[in-house]
LUMFI-900689 format. One line per 5 residues: number of its first residue (from 1); for each residue z, x, y of C-alpha. Coordinates in nm, 4 decimals. Layout:
<rs>
NUM	Z:X:Y  ...
</rs>
This chain:
<rs>
1	-1.8820:0.8242:-0.1730  -1.7046:1.0653:-0.4179  -1.3952:0.9844:-0.6364  -1.1415:1.2670:-0.6634  -1.0015:1.3014:-1.0090
6	-0.6073:1.3739:-0.9378  -0.4703:1.6164:-1.1995  -0.1145:1.6724:-1.1479  0.0237:2.0009:-1.2586  0.3041:2.1925:-1.1654
11	0.6001:1.9841:-1.2025  0.8382:2.2195:-1.2048  0.9868:2.2969:-0.8650  1.1834:2.6161:-0.7674  1.4781:2.6056:-0.5826
16	1.5487:2.8497:-0.3242  1.8786:2.8697:-0.1415  1.8607:2.8248:0.2378  2.1017:2.7837:0.5105  2.1501:2.4373:0.6757
21	2.2384:2.3799:1.0197  2.3499:1.9822:1.0208  2.4812:1.9485:1.3640  2.4240:1.5906:1.4177  2.5226:1.2821:1.6669
26	2.4331:0.9477:1.5082  2.2848:0.6749:1.7607  2.1738:0.3468:1.6646  1.8051:0.2646:1.7688  1.7306:-0.0291:1.9448
31	1.5236:-0.2599:1.7336  1.1656:-0.2578:1.8172  0.9072:-0.5210:1.7470  0.5728:-0.5822:1.7206  0.3140:-0.8801:1.6363
36	0.0207:-0.9170:1.4387  -0.2851:-1.1269:1.4539  -0.6112:-1.1839:1.2441  -0.9432:-1.3293:1.3109  -1.1770:-1.5252:1.1062
41	-1.5396:-1.5000:0.9240  -1.8688:-1.6047:0.9302  -2.0734:-1.8770:0.7392  -2.4160:-1.7301:0.8020  -2.4150:-1.5327:0.4675
46	-2.2521:-1.7711:0.2159  -2.5275:-1.7095:-0.0502  -2.3945:-1.3530:-0.0210  -2.0583:-1.4574:-0.0603  -2.1193:-1.6430:-0.3541
51	-2.2120:-1.3464:-0.5204  -1.9026:-1.1810:-0.3834  -1.6804:-1.4514:-0.4645  -1.6894:-1.3037:-0.8676  -1.5369:-0.9799:-0.7008
56	-1.1973:-0.8563:-0.6721  -1.0176:-0.8431:-0.3376  -0.9914:-0.4978:-0.2319  -0.8290:-0.5915:0.1308  -0.4963:-0.4594:0.1281
61	-0.5623:-0.0896:0.0612  -0.5758:0.1392:0.3792  -0.7392:0.4624:0.2754  -0.6336:0.8143:0.3408  -0.3980:1.0572:0.4311
66	-0.4292:1.3863:0.6224  -0.3293:1.5835:0.3173  -0.3602:1.9418:0.4697  -0.0712:1.8154:0.7274  0.1505:1.6914:0.4214
71	0.1814:1.9869:0.1781  0.4144:2.1836:0.3463  0.7567:2.2420:0.1269  0.9573:2.2518:0.4120  0.9474:2.0805:0.7835
76	1.0676:2.2421:1.0890  1.3712:2.1262:1.2167  1.3450:1.9079:1.4967  1.5996:1.6499:1.7140  1.4405:1.3478:1.7123
81	1.5280:1.0795:2.0208  1.5574:0.6987:1.9989  1.5784:0.4756:2.2812  1.9312:0.3281:2.3068  1.9940:-0.0572:2.4140
86	2.0826:0.0697:2.7608  1.7640:0.2617:2.8216  1.8853:0.6199:2.7392  1.8071:0.8848:2.5065  2.0344:0.9884:2.2366
91	1.9204:1.2807:1.9832  1.9538:1.1566:1.6439  2.0253:1.3502:1.3477  1.8831:1.7356:1.3338  1.6981:1.7798:1.0146
96	1.7394:2.0994:0.8402  1.4996:2.3098:0.6471  1.4303:2.2075:0.2879  1.4087:2.4572:0.0204  1.2886:2.2499:-0.2574
101	0.9650:2.0446:-0.2875  0.9089:1.6981:-0.2988  0.5137:1.7553:-0.3160  0.4937:1.7569:-0.6908  0.6876:1.4580:-0.7558
106	0.5232:1.2545:-0.4813  0.1841:1.3529:-0.6700  0.3114:1.2305:-1.0045  0.4026:0.9093:-0.8450  0.0904:0.8605:-0.6788
111	-0.0663:0.8451:-1.0140  0.0435:0.4612:-1.0009  -0.1371:0.4190:-0.6630  -0.4767:0.5469:-0.8160  -0.4432:0.3150:-1.1190
116	-0.3604:0.0493:-0.8507  -0.6925:0.1055:-0.6843  -0.9016:0.1659:-0.9944  -0.8142:-0.1719:-1.1853  -0.8689:-0.3381:-0.8608
121	-1.2056:-0.1882:-0.8166  -1.3368:-0.1292:-1.1924  -1.4049:-0.4692:-1.2780  -1.6979:-0.4796:-0.9566  -1.9726:-0.2672:-1.1174
126	-1.8701:-0.3570:-1.4779  -1.8751:-0.7391:-1.4857  -2.2322:-0.7887:-1.5058  -2.2328:-0.5855:-1.8004  -1.9166:-0.6844:-1.9721
131	-2.0086:-1.0364:-1.9484  -2.3769:-0.9987:-2.1056  -2.1851:-0.7949:-2.4009  -1.8978:-1.0412:-2.4317  -2.1562:-1.3548:-2.4408
136	-2.0213:-1.5009:-2.1033  -2.3170:-1.4276:-1.8646  -2.4081:-1.7912:-1.8036  -2.0188:-1.8801:-1.7939  -1.8979:-1.7926:-1.4381
141	-1.5699:-1.9807:-1.4985  -1.4634:-1.7185:-1.7804  -1.6176:-1.4248:-1.5461  -1.3519:-1.5334:-1.2671  -1.0908:-1.5548:-1.5288
146	-1.1250:-1.1905:-1.5909  -1.1431:-1.1332:-1.2415  -0.8201:-1.3111:-1.1240  -0.5915:-1.2492:-1.4360  -0.5592:-0.9401:-1.2452
151	-0.4276:-1.0740:-0.9583  -0.2063:-1.3352:-1.1358  -0.0716:-1.0431:-1.3481  -0.0038:-0.8303:-1.0186  0.2031:-1.1178:-0.8933
156	0.4073:-1.1276:-1.2048  0.4533:-0.7407:-1.1675  0.5502:-0.7051:-0.8361  0.8344:-0.9374:-0.8686  0.9283:-0.7699:-1.1912
161	0.9370:-0.4011:-1.0601  1.2207:-0.4803:-0.8112  1.4401:-0.6088:-1.1189  1.3572:-0.3214:-1.3084  1.3625:-0.0324:-1.0366
166	1.7412:-0.1911:-0.9766  1.8547:-0.2180:-1.3586  1.6985:0.1156:-1.4878  1.6310:0.3284:-1.2007  1.2951:0.4632:-1.0468
171	1.1624:0.7017:-1.2983  1.2747:0.4836:-1.5914  1.0906:0.1993:-1.4322  0.7671:0.4178:-1.4230  0.7981:0.5007:-1.7752
176	0.7968:0.1572:-1.8276  0.5206:0.0546:-1.6255  0.2941:0.2935:-1.7912  0.2954:0.0817:-2.1185  0.1135:-0.2297:-1.9677
181	-0.1286:0.0020:-1.7644  -0.2242:0.2085:-2.0616  -0.2225:-0.1072:-2.3244  -0.4303:-0.3002:-2.1059  -0.6947:-0.0659:-2.0065
186	-0.7062:0.0388:-2.4056  -0.7351:-0.3489:-2.4730  -1.0345:-0.4126:-2.2123  -1.2294:-0.1035:-2.3283  -1.2233:-0.2559:-2.7032
191	-1.2322:-0.5830:-2.6491  -1.4747:-0.7857:-2.8444  -1.3999:-1.1404:-2.7302  -1.3402:-1.2773:-2.3643  -0.9581:-1.3635:-2.5035
196	-0.8954:-0.9570:-2.5488  -1.0537:-0.8867:-2.2403  -0.8364:-1.1260:-2.0311  -0.4869:-1.0333:-2.1854  -0.6070:-0.6933:-2.1078
201	-0.6723:-0.7610:-1.7614  -0.3392:-0.9380:-1.7364  -0.1207:-0.6638:-1.8670  -0.3195:-0.4225:-1.6206  -0.2216:-0.6651:-1.3566
206	0.1072:-0.6457:-1.4356  0.1281:-0.2879:-1.4206  -0.0421:-0.2320:-1.1063  0.1823:-0.4828:-0.9627  0.4938:-0.3056:-1.0765
211	0.2914:0.0081:-0.9458  0.2456:-0.1802:-0.5825  0.6685:-0.2229:-0.5540  0.8025:0.1287:-0.6979  0.5307:0.3544:-0.5792
216	0.6039:0.3489:-0.2187  0.9556:0.2639:-0.2910  0.9949:0.6170:-0.4756  0.8132:0.8215:-0.2316  1.0172:0.6882:0.0726
221	1.3091:0.7336:-0.1202  1.2963:1.0905:-0.1937  1.0649:1.2223:0.0903  1.2850:1.4233:0.3954  1.3188:1.2222:0.6896
226	1.0955:1.4450:0.8875  0.7842:1.3961:0.6953  0.8554:1.0644:0.5222  0.5787:0.8877:0.7261  0.3086:1.1576:0.6357
231	0.4249:1.1430:0.2309  0.4419:0.7602:0.2557  0.0860:0.7108:0.3875  -0.0316:0.9090:0.0849  0.0381:0.5863:-0.1331
236	-0.2463:0.4188:0.0508  -0.4627:0.7348:0.0331  -0.4675:0.7640:-0.3618  -0.5314:0.3642:-0.3828  -0.8268:0.4284:-0.1859
241	-0.9089:0.7226:-0.4140  -0.8794:0.4984:-0.7151  -1.1082:0.2247:-0.5915  -1.3655:0.4993:-0.5060  -1.3175:0.6521:-0.8403
246	-1.3850:0.3124:-0.9946  -1.6890:0.2983:-0.7934  -1.8374:0.6331:-0.9312  -1.7451:0.5756:-1.2669  -1.9975:0.2930:-1.2565
251	-2.2758:0.4778:-1.1583  -2.3978:0.5258:-1.5281  -2.4060:0.1999:-1.5903  -2.7860:0.1293:-1.5111  -2.8590:0.3823:-1.7828
256	-2.6283:0.2662:-2.0309  -2.4941:-0.1037:-2.0254  -2.2033:-0.0321:-2.2814  -2.0723:0.2374:-2.0138  -1.8211:-0.0412:-1.8974
261	-1.5910:0.0145:-2.1997  -1.5807:0.3505:-2.0838  -1.4929:0.2466:-1.7190  -1.2072:0.0659:-1.8687  -1.0757:0.3418:-2.1065
266	-1.0692:0.6157:-1.8462  -0.7773:0.4326:-1.7143  -0.5737:0.5130:-2.0262  -0.5361:0.8897:-1.9224  -0.3665:0.8727:-1.5761
271	-0.1365:0.6019:-1.7421  -0.0469:0.8758:-1.9968  -0.0220:1.1536:-1.7199  0.2080:0.9055:-1.5035  0.4657:0.8840:-1.8275
276	0.4535:1.2193:-1.8745  0.5228:1.3349:-1.5090  0.7961:1.0721:-1.4843  0.9846:1.2227:-1.7745  1.0395:1.5309:-1.5535
281	1.0734:1.3823:-1.1945  1.4121:1.3405:-1.0703  1.5570:1.0376:-0.9979  1.5936:0.8770:-0.6511  1.9371:1.0344:-0.5218
286	2.0055:0.6842:-0.3336  1.9766:0.5171:-0.6808  2.1926:0.7433:-0.8411  2.4798:0.7229:-0.5678  2.4369:0.3604:-0.5558
291	2.5434:0.3610:-0.8979  2.8230:0.6044:-0.9014  2.6326:0.8982:-1.0739  2.7191:1.1608:-0.8036  2.6668:1.4663:-1.0622
296	2.3285:1.3467:-1.1104  2.2372:1.2684:-0.7617  2.3575:1.6506:-0.6364  2.1489:1.7544:-0.9029  1.8457:1.5366:-0.8253
301	1.8926:1.6569:-0.4568  1.8909:2.0420:-0.5358  1.5912:1.9584:-0.7096  1.4045:1.8087:-0.4391  1.5266:1.9504:-0.1432
306	1.7179:2.2761:-0.2058  2.0873:2.3794:-0.2933  2.1653:2.4121:0.0834  2.1150:2.0621:0.1433  2.3322:1.8759:-0.1149
311	2.6341:1.8525:0.0954  2.4304:1.7521:0.4190  2.2755:1.4744:0.1847  2.5699:1.3662:-0.0352  2.7720:1.3258:0.3222
316	2.4984:1.1064:0.4733  2.4735:0.9075:0.1662  2.8254:0.8313:0.1200  2.8442:0.7324:0.5124  2.5849:0.4746:0.4530
321	2.8168:0.2964:0.2371  2.6123:0.3420:-0.0961  2.8048:0.4147:-0.3669  3.0865:0.1381:-0.2432  3.2335:-0.1124:-0.4224
326	2.9285:-0.3704:-0.2890  2.7542:-0.4737:-0.6217  2.3775:-0.4897:-0.6640  2.2514:-0.7746:-0.4733  2.0821:-1.0482:-0.6400
331	1.7738:-1.2432:-0.5706  1.9626:-1.4968:-0.3349  2.1418:-1.2601:-0.1693  1.8079:-1.1498:0.0549  1.8190:-1.4658:0.1980
336	2.1784:-1.4345:0.3393  2.2524:-1.4081:0.7094  2.2932:-1.0243:0.6419  1.9527:-0.9382:0.5051  1.7309:-1.2571:0.5836
341	1.5754:-1.0992:0.9032  1.4572:-0.7792:0.7847  1.3561:-0.9432:0.4496  1.1412:-1.1954:0.6442  0.9851:-0.9340:0.8430
346	0.8899:-0.7604:0.5495  0.6935:-1.0662:0.4160  0.5470:-1.1340:0.7364  0.4052:-0.8195:0.7563  0.2229:-0.8394:0.3946
351	0.1220:-1.1849:0.5220  -0.0304:-1.1063:0.8491  -0.1950:-0.7993:0.6705  -0.3861:-1.0665:0.4411  -0.4383:-1.3242:0.6979
356	-0.6206:-1.0843:0.9375  -0.9571:-1.0934:0.7400  -0.9620:-0.7879:0.5775  -1.1168:-0.9271:0.2548  -1.3595:-1.1699:0.4546
361	-1.4944:-0.8215:0.6027  -1.5181:-0.6060:0.2696  -1.7140:-0.9405:0.1297  -1.9576:-0.9465:0.4121  -1.9898:-0.5960:0.5375
366	-2.3589:-0.5694:0.2732  -2.5029:-0.8258:0.4609  -2.3865:-0.7445:0.7736  -2.5673:-0.4411:0.7329  -2.8538:-0.5911:0.5784
371	-2.8970:-0.8100:0.8613  -2.8775:-0.4681:1.0788  -3.1515:-0.3261:0.9038  -2.9426:-0.1094:0.6520  -3.0704:-0.2528:0.2972
376	-2.8850:-0.0019:0.0868  -2.5830:-0.1616:-0.0500  -2.4599:0.1969:-0.1211  -2.5091:0.2888:0.2465  -2.2909:-0.0205:0.3397
381	-2.0082:0.0792:0.1258  -2.0183:0.4243:0.2042  -1.9689:0.3611:0.5721  -1.6822:0.1133:0.5297  -1.5350:0.3313:0.2969
386	-1.5447:0.6376:0.4991  -1.4336:0.4431:0.8237  -1.1167:0.3516:0.5980  -1.0508:0.7007:0.4866  -1.1125:0.8342:0.8320
391	-0.8700:0.6103:1.0004  -0.5949:0.6327:0.7186  -0.5992:1.0227:0.7906  -0.5741:0.9483:1.1171  -0.2857:0.7481:1.0951
396	-0.0883:0.9744:0.8553  -0.1406:1.2451:1.1142  0.0100:1.0220:1.3684  0.2673:0.8409:1.1446  0.5654:1.0949:1.2416
401	0.4606:1.1416:1.5855  0.3162:0.8072:1.7489  0.5647:0.5855:1.4798  0.5099:0.3101:1.2956  0.5473:0.0114:1.5546
406	0.3323:0.1815:1.7635  0.0526:0.2221:1.4945  0.0950:-0.1580:1.3947  0.0400:-0.2724:1.7511  -0.2777:-0.0727:1.8165
411	-0.4213:-0.1379:1.4651  -0.3912:-0.5348:1.4922  -0.5079:-0.5415:1.8798  -0.8168:-0.3499:1.7392  -0.8320:-0.5519:1.4755
416	-0.8263:-0.8879:1.6958  -1.1241:-0.7363:1.9135  -1.3136:-0.6310:1.6545  -1.3203:-0.9854:1.4955  -1.3793:-1.1389:1.8462
421	-1.7142:-0.9160:1.8570  -1.8260:-1.0047:1.5015  -1.7813:-1.3902:1.6183  -1.9676:-1.3713:1.9204  -2.2352:-1.1611:1.7444
426	-2.3039:-1.4586:1.5711  -2.3073:-1.7204:1.8017  -2.3834:-1.6056:2.1751  -2.7525:-1.6282:2.2282  -2.7435:-1.3532:2.4984
431	-2.6196:-1.1271:2.2384  -2.9027:-1.2267:1.9625  -3.1256:-0.9379:2.0082  -2.8343:-0.6937:1.9498  -2.6682:-0.9306:1.6869
436	-2.7438:-0.6720:1.3901  -2.6000:-0.3300:1.5599  -2.3201:-0.5371:1.7082  -2.1942:-0.6640:1.3820  -2.2139:-0.3348:1.2001
441	-2.0342:-0.1856:1.5339  -1.7565:-0.4538:1.4875  -1.7689:-0.4194:1.0902  -1.6813:-0.0272:1.1559  -1.4165:-0.1011:1.4523
446	-1.2581:-0.3610:1.2210  -1.1839:-0.1533:0.9407  -1.1268:0.1479:1.1331  -0.8176:-0.0326:1.3323  -0.7023:-0.1692:0.9811
451	-0.6881:0.1751:0.8411  -0.4902:0.2756:1.1318  -0.1802:0.0835:1.0675  -0.2106:-0.2878:0.8985  -0.3266:-0.1196:0.5677
456	-0.0797:0.1905:0.5372  0.2229:0.1009:0.7545  0.3610:-0.2562:0.5651  0.4341:-0.0245:0.2547  0.5646:0.2304:0.4066
461	0.8065:0.0518:0.6615  0.9290:-0.1945:0.4101  1.1437:0.0541:0.2247  1.2832:0.2188:0.5333  1.3868:-0.1318:0.6558
466	1.5836:-0.2683:0.3377  1.9257:-0.1724:0.2932  1.9880:0.0506:-0.0447  2.1183:-0.2826:-0.2506  1.8554:-0.4996:-0.1721
471	1.5513:-0.2608:-0.1548  1.3876:-0.2948:-0.4619  1.4092:-0.6626:-0.4955  1.3125:-0.7176:-0.0909  0.9745:-0.5004:-0.1683
476	0.8947:-0.6663:-0.4297  0.9602:-1.0197:-0.2603  0.6962:-0.8817:0.0025  0.4585:-0.7258:-0.2341  0.4796:-1.0727:-0.4056
481	0.3847:-1.2713:-0.0687  0.0887:-0.9910:-0.0549  -0.0553:-1.0902:-0.3826  0.0549:-1.4639:-0.3755  -0.1500:-1.4676:-0.0233
486	-0.4378:-1.2495:-0.1780  -0.5087:-1.4919:-0.4329  -0.4926:-1.7889:-0.2533  -0.7273:-1.6704:0.0117  -0.9949:-1.5356:-0.2642
491	-0.9251:-1.9297:-0.4024  -1.0118:-2.1315:-0.1096  -1.2197:-1.8493:0.1087  -1.5539:-1.9514:0.0256  -1.4954:-2.3428:0.0835
496	-1.3530:-2.2707:0.4317  -1.6507:-2.0417:0.5425  -1.8684:-2.3281:0.3813  -1.7186:-2.5762:0.5977  -1.6764:-2.4218:0.9437
501	-1.8937:-2.1215:0.9220  -1.8229:-1.7297:0.9303  -1.8212:-1.7158:1.3349  -1.5038:-1.9957:1.3562  -1.3194:-1.8044:1.0461
506	-1.3954:-1.4599:1.2347  -1.2578:-1.6166:1.5342  -0.9590:-1.7494:1.3482  -0.8781:-1.3902:1.2150  -0.8879:-1.2816:1.5528
511	-0.6324:-1.5292:1.6526  -0.3875:-1.4359:1.3734  -0.4412:-1.0628:1.4814  -0.2943:-1.1393:1.8328  -0.0064:-1.3655:1.6709
516	0.0623:-1.0543:1.4585  0.0995:-0.8227:1.7916  0.3374:-1.0433:1.9185  0.5399:-1.0947:1.6400  0.5387:-0.7334:1.5719
521	0.6447:-0.6475:1.9076  0.9423:-0.8770:1.9011  1.0527:-0.8103:1.5480  0.9968:-0.4822:1.4039  1.2197:-0.1497:1.4263
526	1.0792:0.1821:1.4869  1.1961:0.4039:1.2215  1.0185:0.7335:1.3343  1.2343:1.0264:1.2488  1.5601:0.8508:1.1647
531	1.6847:0.8655:0.8163  1.7210:0.5688:0.5575  2.1061:0.5627:0.6053  2.0666:0.5562:0.9935  1.8082:0.2580:0.9859
536	2.0724:0.0788:0.7229  2.3670:0.0989:0.8967  2.1842:-0.0468:1.2206  1.9678:-0.3234:1.0573  2.2217:-0.4216:0.7507
541	2.5781:-0.3053:0.8644  2.8487:-0.3473:0.5982  3.0344:-0.6859:0.6458
</rs>
């Protein structure tokens, strides 16, 4: 596995005039829905789980995006068709070519995703060495606090990020976010006692919690409709890159036990780059229009898409009702009849994502591979990581072709089958001679299925289905559900496996995946090829 050091350069974007043809017809798409389900885990490897219990849960990451297909400064004009409720198909808006480029700004925002993954993964390799250095090698409780304090901070940060993004704007929130990210990394790198280390981890957690909310939000709002799915999946790619970077950063630990300080200190660099990059990045035009800053919105649109699209995009933003007399939504507005359904869908997607068992598979992957005769932990991690990256690359290439909903259904269906295979491989005597290979196949298939949809789609879909005035807070609420469920699962997972056994837990995860498929099929709307304004007019019409 290898880490990718992202150096973001070229924040300057050249604007070239291009003629725009924007004949369009409006259509409201029929709401599509989908269901998700998850299955369980095994009790065969409880001893291994105990050793893994101190690890950070990395399950919500989906890996990579097909970067090659992303690096186009413009997308071909095309007519997107959507099914109406009567079964007819009508072309949606014809997207005109962009002469600007959003890619440098997507790259800058993705530094937040890299830090997200890095801060989650860095403690795994460093914990043993920092525990010895800080004199807590025998104190598993304090070691647990060092690990879990990041999750606690991330929960706080995810809720805070929504309010900050609404009040100060997306780019200024990134600038504020860089402070706890950099300070937290610095405190961890220089800590001489466990109290300082926990404070540093808590601050870093707050930072990645804010990042988890605003990175997909910002990318979704600045991306052209025709490639929004592909660009949105980059968020998951760079989260995975951050985790892999943390893994690689830990390689020198065996020869240099004090290297753990450098591992934490490295995170200061992308934090500073994030702040510098965002200082030159345009604000979200949608946020600017919503706050009545029309001139600044036109300037941002010119930078992002080219001068030729200013009139078109501004007209679409105005038609969606943004910049109207509606005030910014408060937290209680999320539960109003107008917004409750879409908000509940967002929270449910992240809840299903966590309850589907991804963390259990990550925890047990090494033990499963050992049972199959693969003794190398690195080989096991590489296999799981490669499946994750490969699956997300496929998802990225299909996101704007097959659609979000179909990928979710396919993903959770594959996860249900994989979990069932894992469960049966541990219990059916007839499969006993093949239990090792079957467990490995089930694990790889599960991770591959997860990365096809359940991993990357929720963070992309949520900013698309939420109305502009609730988007930041609704994304924050949904991600809060993610962090809370992540924390609870990590707290009780070991005891549940000990009581019921890993096979039954895996079976339970499979059942949850089936329920997820049913839920998605009935409640999730397809957003492929539709502008955020079209989606808002359908799902959250002005009263």
